C-alpha positions as CSV (number, residue, x, y, z in Angstrom):
1,M,11.2,11.0,22.5
2,T,10.3,12.8,19.6
3,D,12.4,10.4,17.7
4,Q,11.0,7.2,19.3
5,I,8.1,7.9,18.5
6,V,9.1,8.9,15.0
7,E,10.7,5.1,15.3
8,I,7.5,3.4,16.7
9,Q,5.3,4.9,13.9
10,D,7.6,3.9,10.8
11,A,8.1,0.8,11.7
12,I,4.2,0.8,12.3
13,L,3.6,2.0,9.0
14,R,6.6,-0.7,7.4
15,K,4.8,-3.5,8.9
16,N,1.4,-2.0,7.5
17,D,3.1,-1.4,3.7
18,A,4.2,-5.1,4.0
19,L,0.9,-6.8,4.5
20,A,-0.7,-4.4,2.0
21,L,1.8,-5.9,-0.4
22,A,0.5,-9.0,0.2
23,L,-3.1,-8.3,0.4
24,R,-2.5,-6.9,-2.8
25,E,-0.8,-9.6,-4.3
26,R,-3.8,-12.0,-3.3
27,F,-6.5,-9.5,-4.7
28,A,-4.9,-9.8,-7.9
29,Q,-4.7,-13.3,-7.6
30,R,-8.1,-13.7,-7.7
31,G,-9.4,-11.1,-10.1
32,T,-10.8,-8.4,-7.4
33,F,-10.3,-4.9,-7.7
34,V,-10.4,-2.9,-4.5
35,L,-11.3,0.7,-4.0
36,N,-10.6,2.7,-0.9
37,L,-12.8,5.6,-0.7
38,L,-11.0,8.6,1.8
39,S,-13.2,11.4,3.3
40,S,-13.8,13.7,5.9
41,P,-17.2,13.3,8.0
42,G,-20.5,14.5,5.6
43,S,-19.3,14.5,2.1
44,G,-21.8,12.0,1.4
45,K,-19.1,9.1,1.1
46,T,-22.1,6.3,1.9
47,T,-24.7,7.7,-0.2
48,L,-22.8,7.6,-3.1
49,L,-21.3,4.2,-2.5
50,E,-24.5,2.7,-2.4
51,E,-25.5,3.9,-5.7
52,T,-22.1,2.4,-6.5
53,L,-22.5,-0.7,-5.5
54,R,-26.3,-0.9,-6.8
55,R,-25.1,0.3,-10.4
56,A,-21.8,-2.4,-10.4
57,Q,-24.0,-5.4,-9.7
58,A,-25.2,-5.0,-13.1
59,H,-21.3,-6.0,-14.4
60,W,-19.5,-7.0,-11.2
61,Q,-19.8,-9.4,-8.1
62,V,-19.2,-6.5,-5.6
63,A,-18.8,-6.7,-2.0
64,A,-18.3,-3.8,0.5
65,L,-16.0,-3.2,3.5
66,V,-17.2,-0.7,6.1
67,G,-14.9,0.9,8.4
68,D,-16.2,3.1,11.4
69,Q,-15.1,3.9,15.1
70,A,-18.5,3.1,16.5
71,T,-21.8,1.7,15.3
72,E,-23.2,-0.2,12.0
73,N,-25.0,2.5,10.5
74,D,-24.1,2.7,7.0
75,S,-23.0,-0.8,6.8
76,L,-27.3,-1.4,7.4
77,R,-27.2,1.7,4.4
78,L,-24.9,-0.3,2.1
79,A,-26.6,-3.9,2.8
80,R,-29.5,-1.8,0.6
81,S,-27.9,-2.0,-2.6
82,G,-28.0,-5.8,-2.3
83,A,-24.5,-6.3,-2.0
84,P,-22.8,-8.2,0.7
85,V,-21.3,-6.1,3.2
86,R,-18.9,-6.7,6.7
87,Q,-18.5,-4.1,9.2
88,I,-15.1,-2.4,10.5
89,S,-15.5,-1.5,13.9
90,T,-12.0,0.4,14.9
91,G,-13.2,1.7,18.5
92,A,-10.3,4.4,19.2
93,E,-8.7,4.2,15.9
94,C,-9.1,7.2,13.4
95,R,-8.3,4.9,10.0
96,L,-8.4,1.3,8.6
97,D,-5.1,-0.5,7.8
98,A,-4.3,-3.5,6.6
99,T,-4.1,-5.7,9.6
100,M,-8.2,-4.5,9.6
101,I,-8.6,-5.7,5.9
102,E,-6.6,-8.9,6.3
103,K,-8.8,-10.1,9.5
104,A,-12.4,-8.9,8.0
105,I,-11.7,-10.7,5.0
106,A,-11.0,-14.0,6.8
107,G,-12.8,-16.9,5.7
108,W,-15.5,-14.4,3.9
109,S,-16.0,-16.3,0.5
110,A,-17.9,-12.7,-0.6
111,A,-14.4,-10.7,-0.7
112,D,-13.5,-13.4,-3.5
113,C,-15.2,-10.4,-5.8
114,D,-14.6,-8.3,-9.1
115,F,-15.2,-5.3,-7.2
116,L,-14.5,-5.1,-3.3
117,C,-15.1,-1.5,-1.7
118,I,-13.6,0.4,1.3
119,E,-15.4,2.8,3.1
120,N,-12.5,4.2,5.2
121,V,-13.6,6.3,8.8
122,G,-14.2,9.9,7.9
123,N,-11.0,11.1,8.3
124,L,-8.5,12.8,5.6
125,I,-5.6,13.0,7.9
126,C,-4.7,9.2,9.4
127,P,-6.6,7.4,6.9
128,A,-4.0,8.4,4.0
129,E,-1.3,6.9,5.4
130,Y,-2.3,3.3,5.4
131,D,-2.0,1.7,1.9
132,L,-4.5,-1.6,2.3
133,G,-4.0,-3.3,-0.8
134,E,-6.7,-1.3,-2.5
135,N,-5.7,-0.7,-7.0
136,L,-7.8,2.7,-6.4
137,R,-7.7,5.4,-3.6
138,A,-10.6,8.2,-4.3
139,V,-10.7,11.1,-1.9
140,L,-13.9,12.8,-2.1
141,F,-15.1,16.2,-0.5
142,S,-18.4,18.1,-0.7
143,V,-19.4,22.0,-2.4
144,T,-20.3,22.5,1.5
145,E,-16.7,21.7,2.7
146,G,-15.0,25.0,1.0
147,E,-12.8,24.9,-1.9
148,D,-9.3,24.5,0.3
149,K,-10.1,21.4,1.4
150,P,-7.0,19.8,-1.0
151,L,-4.6,22.7,0.4
152,K,-5.7,21.9,4.3
153,Y,-5.1,17.8,3.5
154,P,-2.2,17.3,0.8
155,L,-1.6,14.1,1.6
156,A,-5.0,12.9,1.1
157,F,-4.8,14.2,-2.2
158,N,-1.6,13.6,-3.4
159,T,-1.5,9.9,-3.0
160,A,-5.3,9.6,-4.1
161,H,-6.2,8.2,-7.6
162,V,-9.4,10.6,-8.4
163,A,-10.4,13.2,-6.1
164,V,-14.7,13.5,-6.0
165,I,-16.4,16.8,-5.4
166,T,-19.4,15.7,-4.1
167,K,-23.1,17.3,-3.4
168,I,-22.5,19.8,-7.1
169,D,-26.3,20.0,-6.5
170,L,-25.5,22.6,-3.5
171,A,-22.4,24.5,-5.5
172,E,-24.9,27.3,-6.5
173,A,-26.5,27.8,-2.9
174,V,-23.0,27.7,-1.1
175,G,-21.5,30.2,-3.5
176,F,-18.9,27.1,-4.3
177,D,-16.0,28.3,-6.6
178,R,-15.3,25.0,-9.5
179,G,-12.3,27.0,-10.0
180,A,-10.5,27.5,-7.5
181,A,-11.4,24.2,-6.0
182,H,-10.0,22.4,-8.9
183,A,-6.7,25.1,-9.1
184,N,-5.7,23.8,-5.2
185,I,-6.6,20.3,-6.3
186,R,-4.3,20.6,-9.1
187,Q,-1.8,22.4,-7.0
188,V,-1.5,19.7,-4.5
189,H,-1.9,17.0,-7.7
190,P,-1.6,18.2,-11.0
191,D,-2.9,15.1,-12.9
192,I,-5.2,13.6,-11.1
193,P,-8.8,12.8,-13.0
194,I,-11.5,15.3,-11.0
195,I,-15.3,14.2,-11.0
196,E,-17.8,16.6,-10.1
197,L,-21.1,14.5,-9.0
198,S,-24.5,14.6,-6.5
199,A,-25.6,11.4,-5.6
200,R,-28.7,12.5,-4.9
201,T,-29.8,13.9,-8.3
202,G,-27.8,11.4,-10.0
203,D,-25.5,14.0,-12.5
204,G,-22.2,13.2,-12.8
205,V,-22.5,9.4,-10.8
206,E,-22.5,7.7,-14.6
207,Q,-19.1,9.3,-15.4
208,W,-18.0,7.9,-12.2
209,T,-19.5,4.3,-12.4
210,Q,-17.9,4.6,-16.3
211,F,-14.2,5.9,-14.7
212,L,-14.5,2.7,-12.6
213,D,-15.6,0.2,-14.7
214,G,-13.0,1.0,-16.7
215,R,-10.2,1.0,-14.1
216,I,-11.7,-2.6,-13.5
217,K,-11.3,-3.9,-16.9
218,E,-7.7,-2.7,-16.9
219,Q,-7.4,-4.8,-14.1
220,K,-9.2,-7.7,-15.6
221,A,-6.7,-6.9,-18.5
222,G,-3.3,-7.2,-16.4
223,A,-2.8,-3.6,-15.8
224,T,-3.1,-2.5,-12.5
225,V,-3.2,0.6,-10.3
226,S,-1.0,1.0,-7.2
227,V,-0.8,3.2,-4.5
């Protein structure tokens, strides 16, 4: 029975990967840079994405997809940035997949933009397994979650292109050990860029947006990042 479950899961992932490749080619043809944000609940992902969308609009045409099992709370928050936002309600599913992305962008002109942000479901396990056709995968964790987060969820950090430590303004108050956190990230993914920031105070947000701006410009010049 276990072998059968593994075979089914492998088949699902192969189908997803094939569709993700087609999505990536479609986005490339339209010049759309796609960001996939992964984190556990409470990392400050939505707050950071709202600020990212607000700032990016000064340079790029932007839009966002938001994945949640229920409610449209996050999409309503992101809409405050002024960017077009579309909600994906996953129901019992704990992650977004390429099929959901394909359905969400069907007939949505805003998806043919310069910069499409995907806020994945709050979960560091299932979302890490599914390619969404993104150019860049970012994994977030906050100082309140502990320095060992990368060791507990290695796949999420190993498959990401950048790690973001959020709520850095609370680091001293919660006794966060920056050195240990960086060492744990490097243990899982030695060469990954690490950005520390606070979306509430603005510390480090400029570094984050400049990092994204550079990657978008690379994509526009024909240099893409693949998962």
